[in-house]
N, C-alpha and C positions, 0 to 999 in steps of 0.2 A: 934621754937627757932631761926632758921635761919632768918626768917623774922624780929623777934625782934632785933636780932643783927644788921641786915642791917639798920633797922629803927633807932636804936641808933646811928649808924655811920652817918646816914643822918642828924640827929638832931645836932650831934656834929660838922659836917662839914659845916653846913649852907646850907639849901636846895637850895637856888638860885644858889650859887656858884657851887654846885655839879651838878645841872641840866645843867648849862652852860658847865661844863667840860666834859660832856658825849658826846658832838659832836665828830666827827671823830678826833682821835689823830694821828699825823704822826707816821709811823712805826718806825722811828728812835728815837722817844722820849719814854722814859720809866721811871722807878723808881728803886731806890736801895732798896733791901729788908730790910736793916738796918733802913730805915725810919719807917717801921711798925714792928720792931723787937719784941716788946712786944705782939702784936696781933699774929704774926707768932708763937711765943712760945706757945701760948694757942690753936690756931686752924688755921692751914695753909689753909685749904679749905675755911673757911669763910672769912679769910683775903684776899685770892685771889678773892673771890666774890666781896668784898668791893672795891678792887683796880680796878677790871674790871668795877664795877659800876661807877667809876670815869672816865672811858673811856680809861684806861691804860691797855695794854695787853703785854707790853715788860718789863721784870724784870731782873735786875742784882742781882743774889743771892750771898750774902756774907756768907751764913750760910745754913746748911741743917736742922737746928732746930730739931735735933734728928731723922730725917727720912733718908731714902736712897735717892740717886739721882733719882732712878727709881720711888720711891713713888711720889716725887715732879713732875717729868715729866708726870706721869699719870694724876695728878691733873691739870697741865697746859694744857695738851692735851684735857681733858674733857671740858675745858673752852675756847679753842681756843686762849690760851695765850702761851708765849714763854719766854725762858731764853736765852739771847744773850751773857751774860758775867758771869763768875763764879769767885768770889773772894775767895782767900784763904790766909793763913798766909805765911810769909817768910819761916818759918821752915818746914811747910808742903810742900810748893812748892819745896824746896830744898831736903828734906829727903824722901818725899813720892810723887815724881813727877809722877810716873805711876798711882798711885791711884787718884791723882788730875786730871790727864788727863782723866781717865776713868769716873770720876764724871762729868767733864765738858762736855764730849761727850754724856754721858747719858742724861744730862739736855738739850742738843741741843745747847750749847753755842759754839761760835767760838773763844771767848777770855777767857784767864785766867789772873786774876789781883791780884797783891800783893800791899798792901797799907801802909806798915810800915816796915822800916828797923830797926831791933832790935839794940838798943843802950841805954846807960845810960842817962836818961833824966836829971840827975843832973849835967852833964858836957856837954860842947859844942860838937856838932856833929864833927867828925874828918875825915880827908882824908883817914886814915887807914880803917875806917868803910866803907867809900865810895868805896874805891878800892876793898874791899872784896865783896861789893854788885855788883860791875861791873862784877867781875869774876863769882859770883854765878848767876847773871841774864843772862849772856851770856850762861852759862851752862844750866840753866832751860829753857831758850828760845829755845835753840837748840833742846833739848829733846821734848819740846812741839810741835815745828814745825814739827818734825818727826811724830807726832801724828795728824797733820793737824790742830793744834791750834796756836793761836797768843798770845804771852805773853806781858802784859803791866804792867808798874809800875805807881802807883798812888802817886803823891806828897802829902806831909803832912806838909810842912812849914819849917822844919829844914834844908832841902836841899838848901834853898835859902840864907843860911849864906855865907858870903864872903869867897872866896878861890882864891888866886892869883889874876888874873885880871877879874875874874868872880865869879861864885858861885859853890857850890858842885853840884847843879843841872846841870850846864853847863858841869861839868866834867862827870857826869853820861851819859848825852846825847852823848858827844864827844867820850866816851870810850866804850859804849855798841854797839854791832853789830846790825844795823838796820834790818838785815835779821832775827834776833832772838828776839830783844827787842824794844818795842815801849812804848808809855806812855798814861796814862789816866790823863787828866788835871782836878784837883779839883779846881775850880775857887776861892772858899773861902780860901782854903789852899795855894793858890798862893798869893792872896791879903793880907791875914792876916800877913805874914812876910814882906810885902812891895813890892812884885813883881806886875807887871801889867799883868793880864791874857791875854788881847788882844795883848800886845806886845810879850808875850811868844808864842802865836799862830803864829804871823807874823814871829818870829824867827825860830820856830821849828814845823811849821804846818805840815810838811811831816812826823813827828815822832809821832804826836798825833793821836790816833785812837778812843779814848773814852773821854767823859767829864762828870763830876759831876756838875750839875747846882744847885747852892745854893747862898744865899745872907747873908751878915753879918750885924747884927744890928748896926744902926747908933750910933756913940759915942764910940764903942768898939775899944780899941787900941790893935794892934797886936804885935807879937813877933816871935821868932824862936822856940817856944816850941812844936808846933804841937798840941796845946791844947787850948780850950776856952770853956766857959760854953755852954752846948748843946742848951740852950734856946736863945743863940745869933744867931741861925739860924732863919731867918725871911722869910716872903712871898717874892718871887722874885719880884724885882722892888721897894721894900720898904726900902732896906738897903743901904749900902755904895757902893756896886759894880755896875758898869755900865754893867748890864747883856746884855742889847741890843747891846752895843758896842762890847762886847766879842763875842756874837753870829754873829755879822756882820763880825768880823775878821775871825770867824770859817768857813765862806763860802768858803774861799780859802785854807782850810786845808784838811787833810785826815781823819777827825773825822767822824766816821760812826754812833755812837749812843750817845745820850744825856740822862743822867739819872738824874731826880730830886732826890736830897737827902736833907732831912730835919730831923735833929737829935733831934729837940725840942720835948717837951711834947705836943705841940700844932700841931704836924705834921698832924694829921688826919683832922684838920680844915684848916690848911695852904696849904696843897698840892693841893686841888681843886682850891684854889685861885691862886696859882703859875701856875697851868696848864692853867687857864684862861688867865693869863698874857702872857704866852708863845704862846698861840694861837692868841693873839692879835698883836704879832710881827712876822716878817718873819724869820722862822727857816731856817738854812742853808740847 
């Protein structure tokens, strides 16, 4: 059954692309578990086998998929794989900080990441919500640092709405304590609302620790909603984003890990091709 599953993934992925992608992958390059969320829900072990078959051993888990952190760590250890970042919700990070910290440490992660600030999507993002997030993030980050963990906030688009002479994101960076709070740059969710990911890195490179590497389908127009059709995620280098330029800018940043994220239904086929693209350029 295991061999049949892997053979099916190989066929779906395109044998040539998968074969190319299994060459040594830089340790700093990984994948977000959300990319393979449907497979992880069905069988974590076989999904890990498939990811490792692509040459990827570094994963940012955003979900425990009904298992314990210890269960997943055991499966990772058995395969020589690792979890470097653990994603959780805003509410859990705030209300269950100790449990989140314990899960992250059990997984072996050094980072805890939150990717969404709760707000009403039907109305514009507000400074009041931003100020509350600043207070909460400083609080969460302080507690996590005491546990030996680093807290990062992952942008999602709405933060780049204009505020005073800058944006809400500028306010977040300026008012969070860099000892407790840093950032994960999702390049699609910076580009989609009109920001330039490379310029953001040049401006805030010492505050970025993680990156989601993804590309946006050509012709798609962005906004500040933090939402787009999942199938607008395309193979790196084939969309609108100058991925090569972004990674060039990242060379002078504090980014430690780069995670491929592909939310589309074609992710299993596209990820090996994105990996080939990344191996063809100079990673930071």
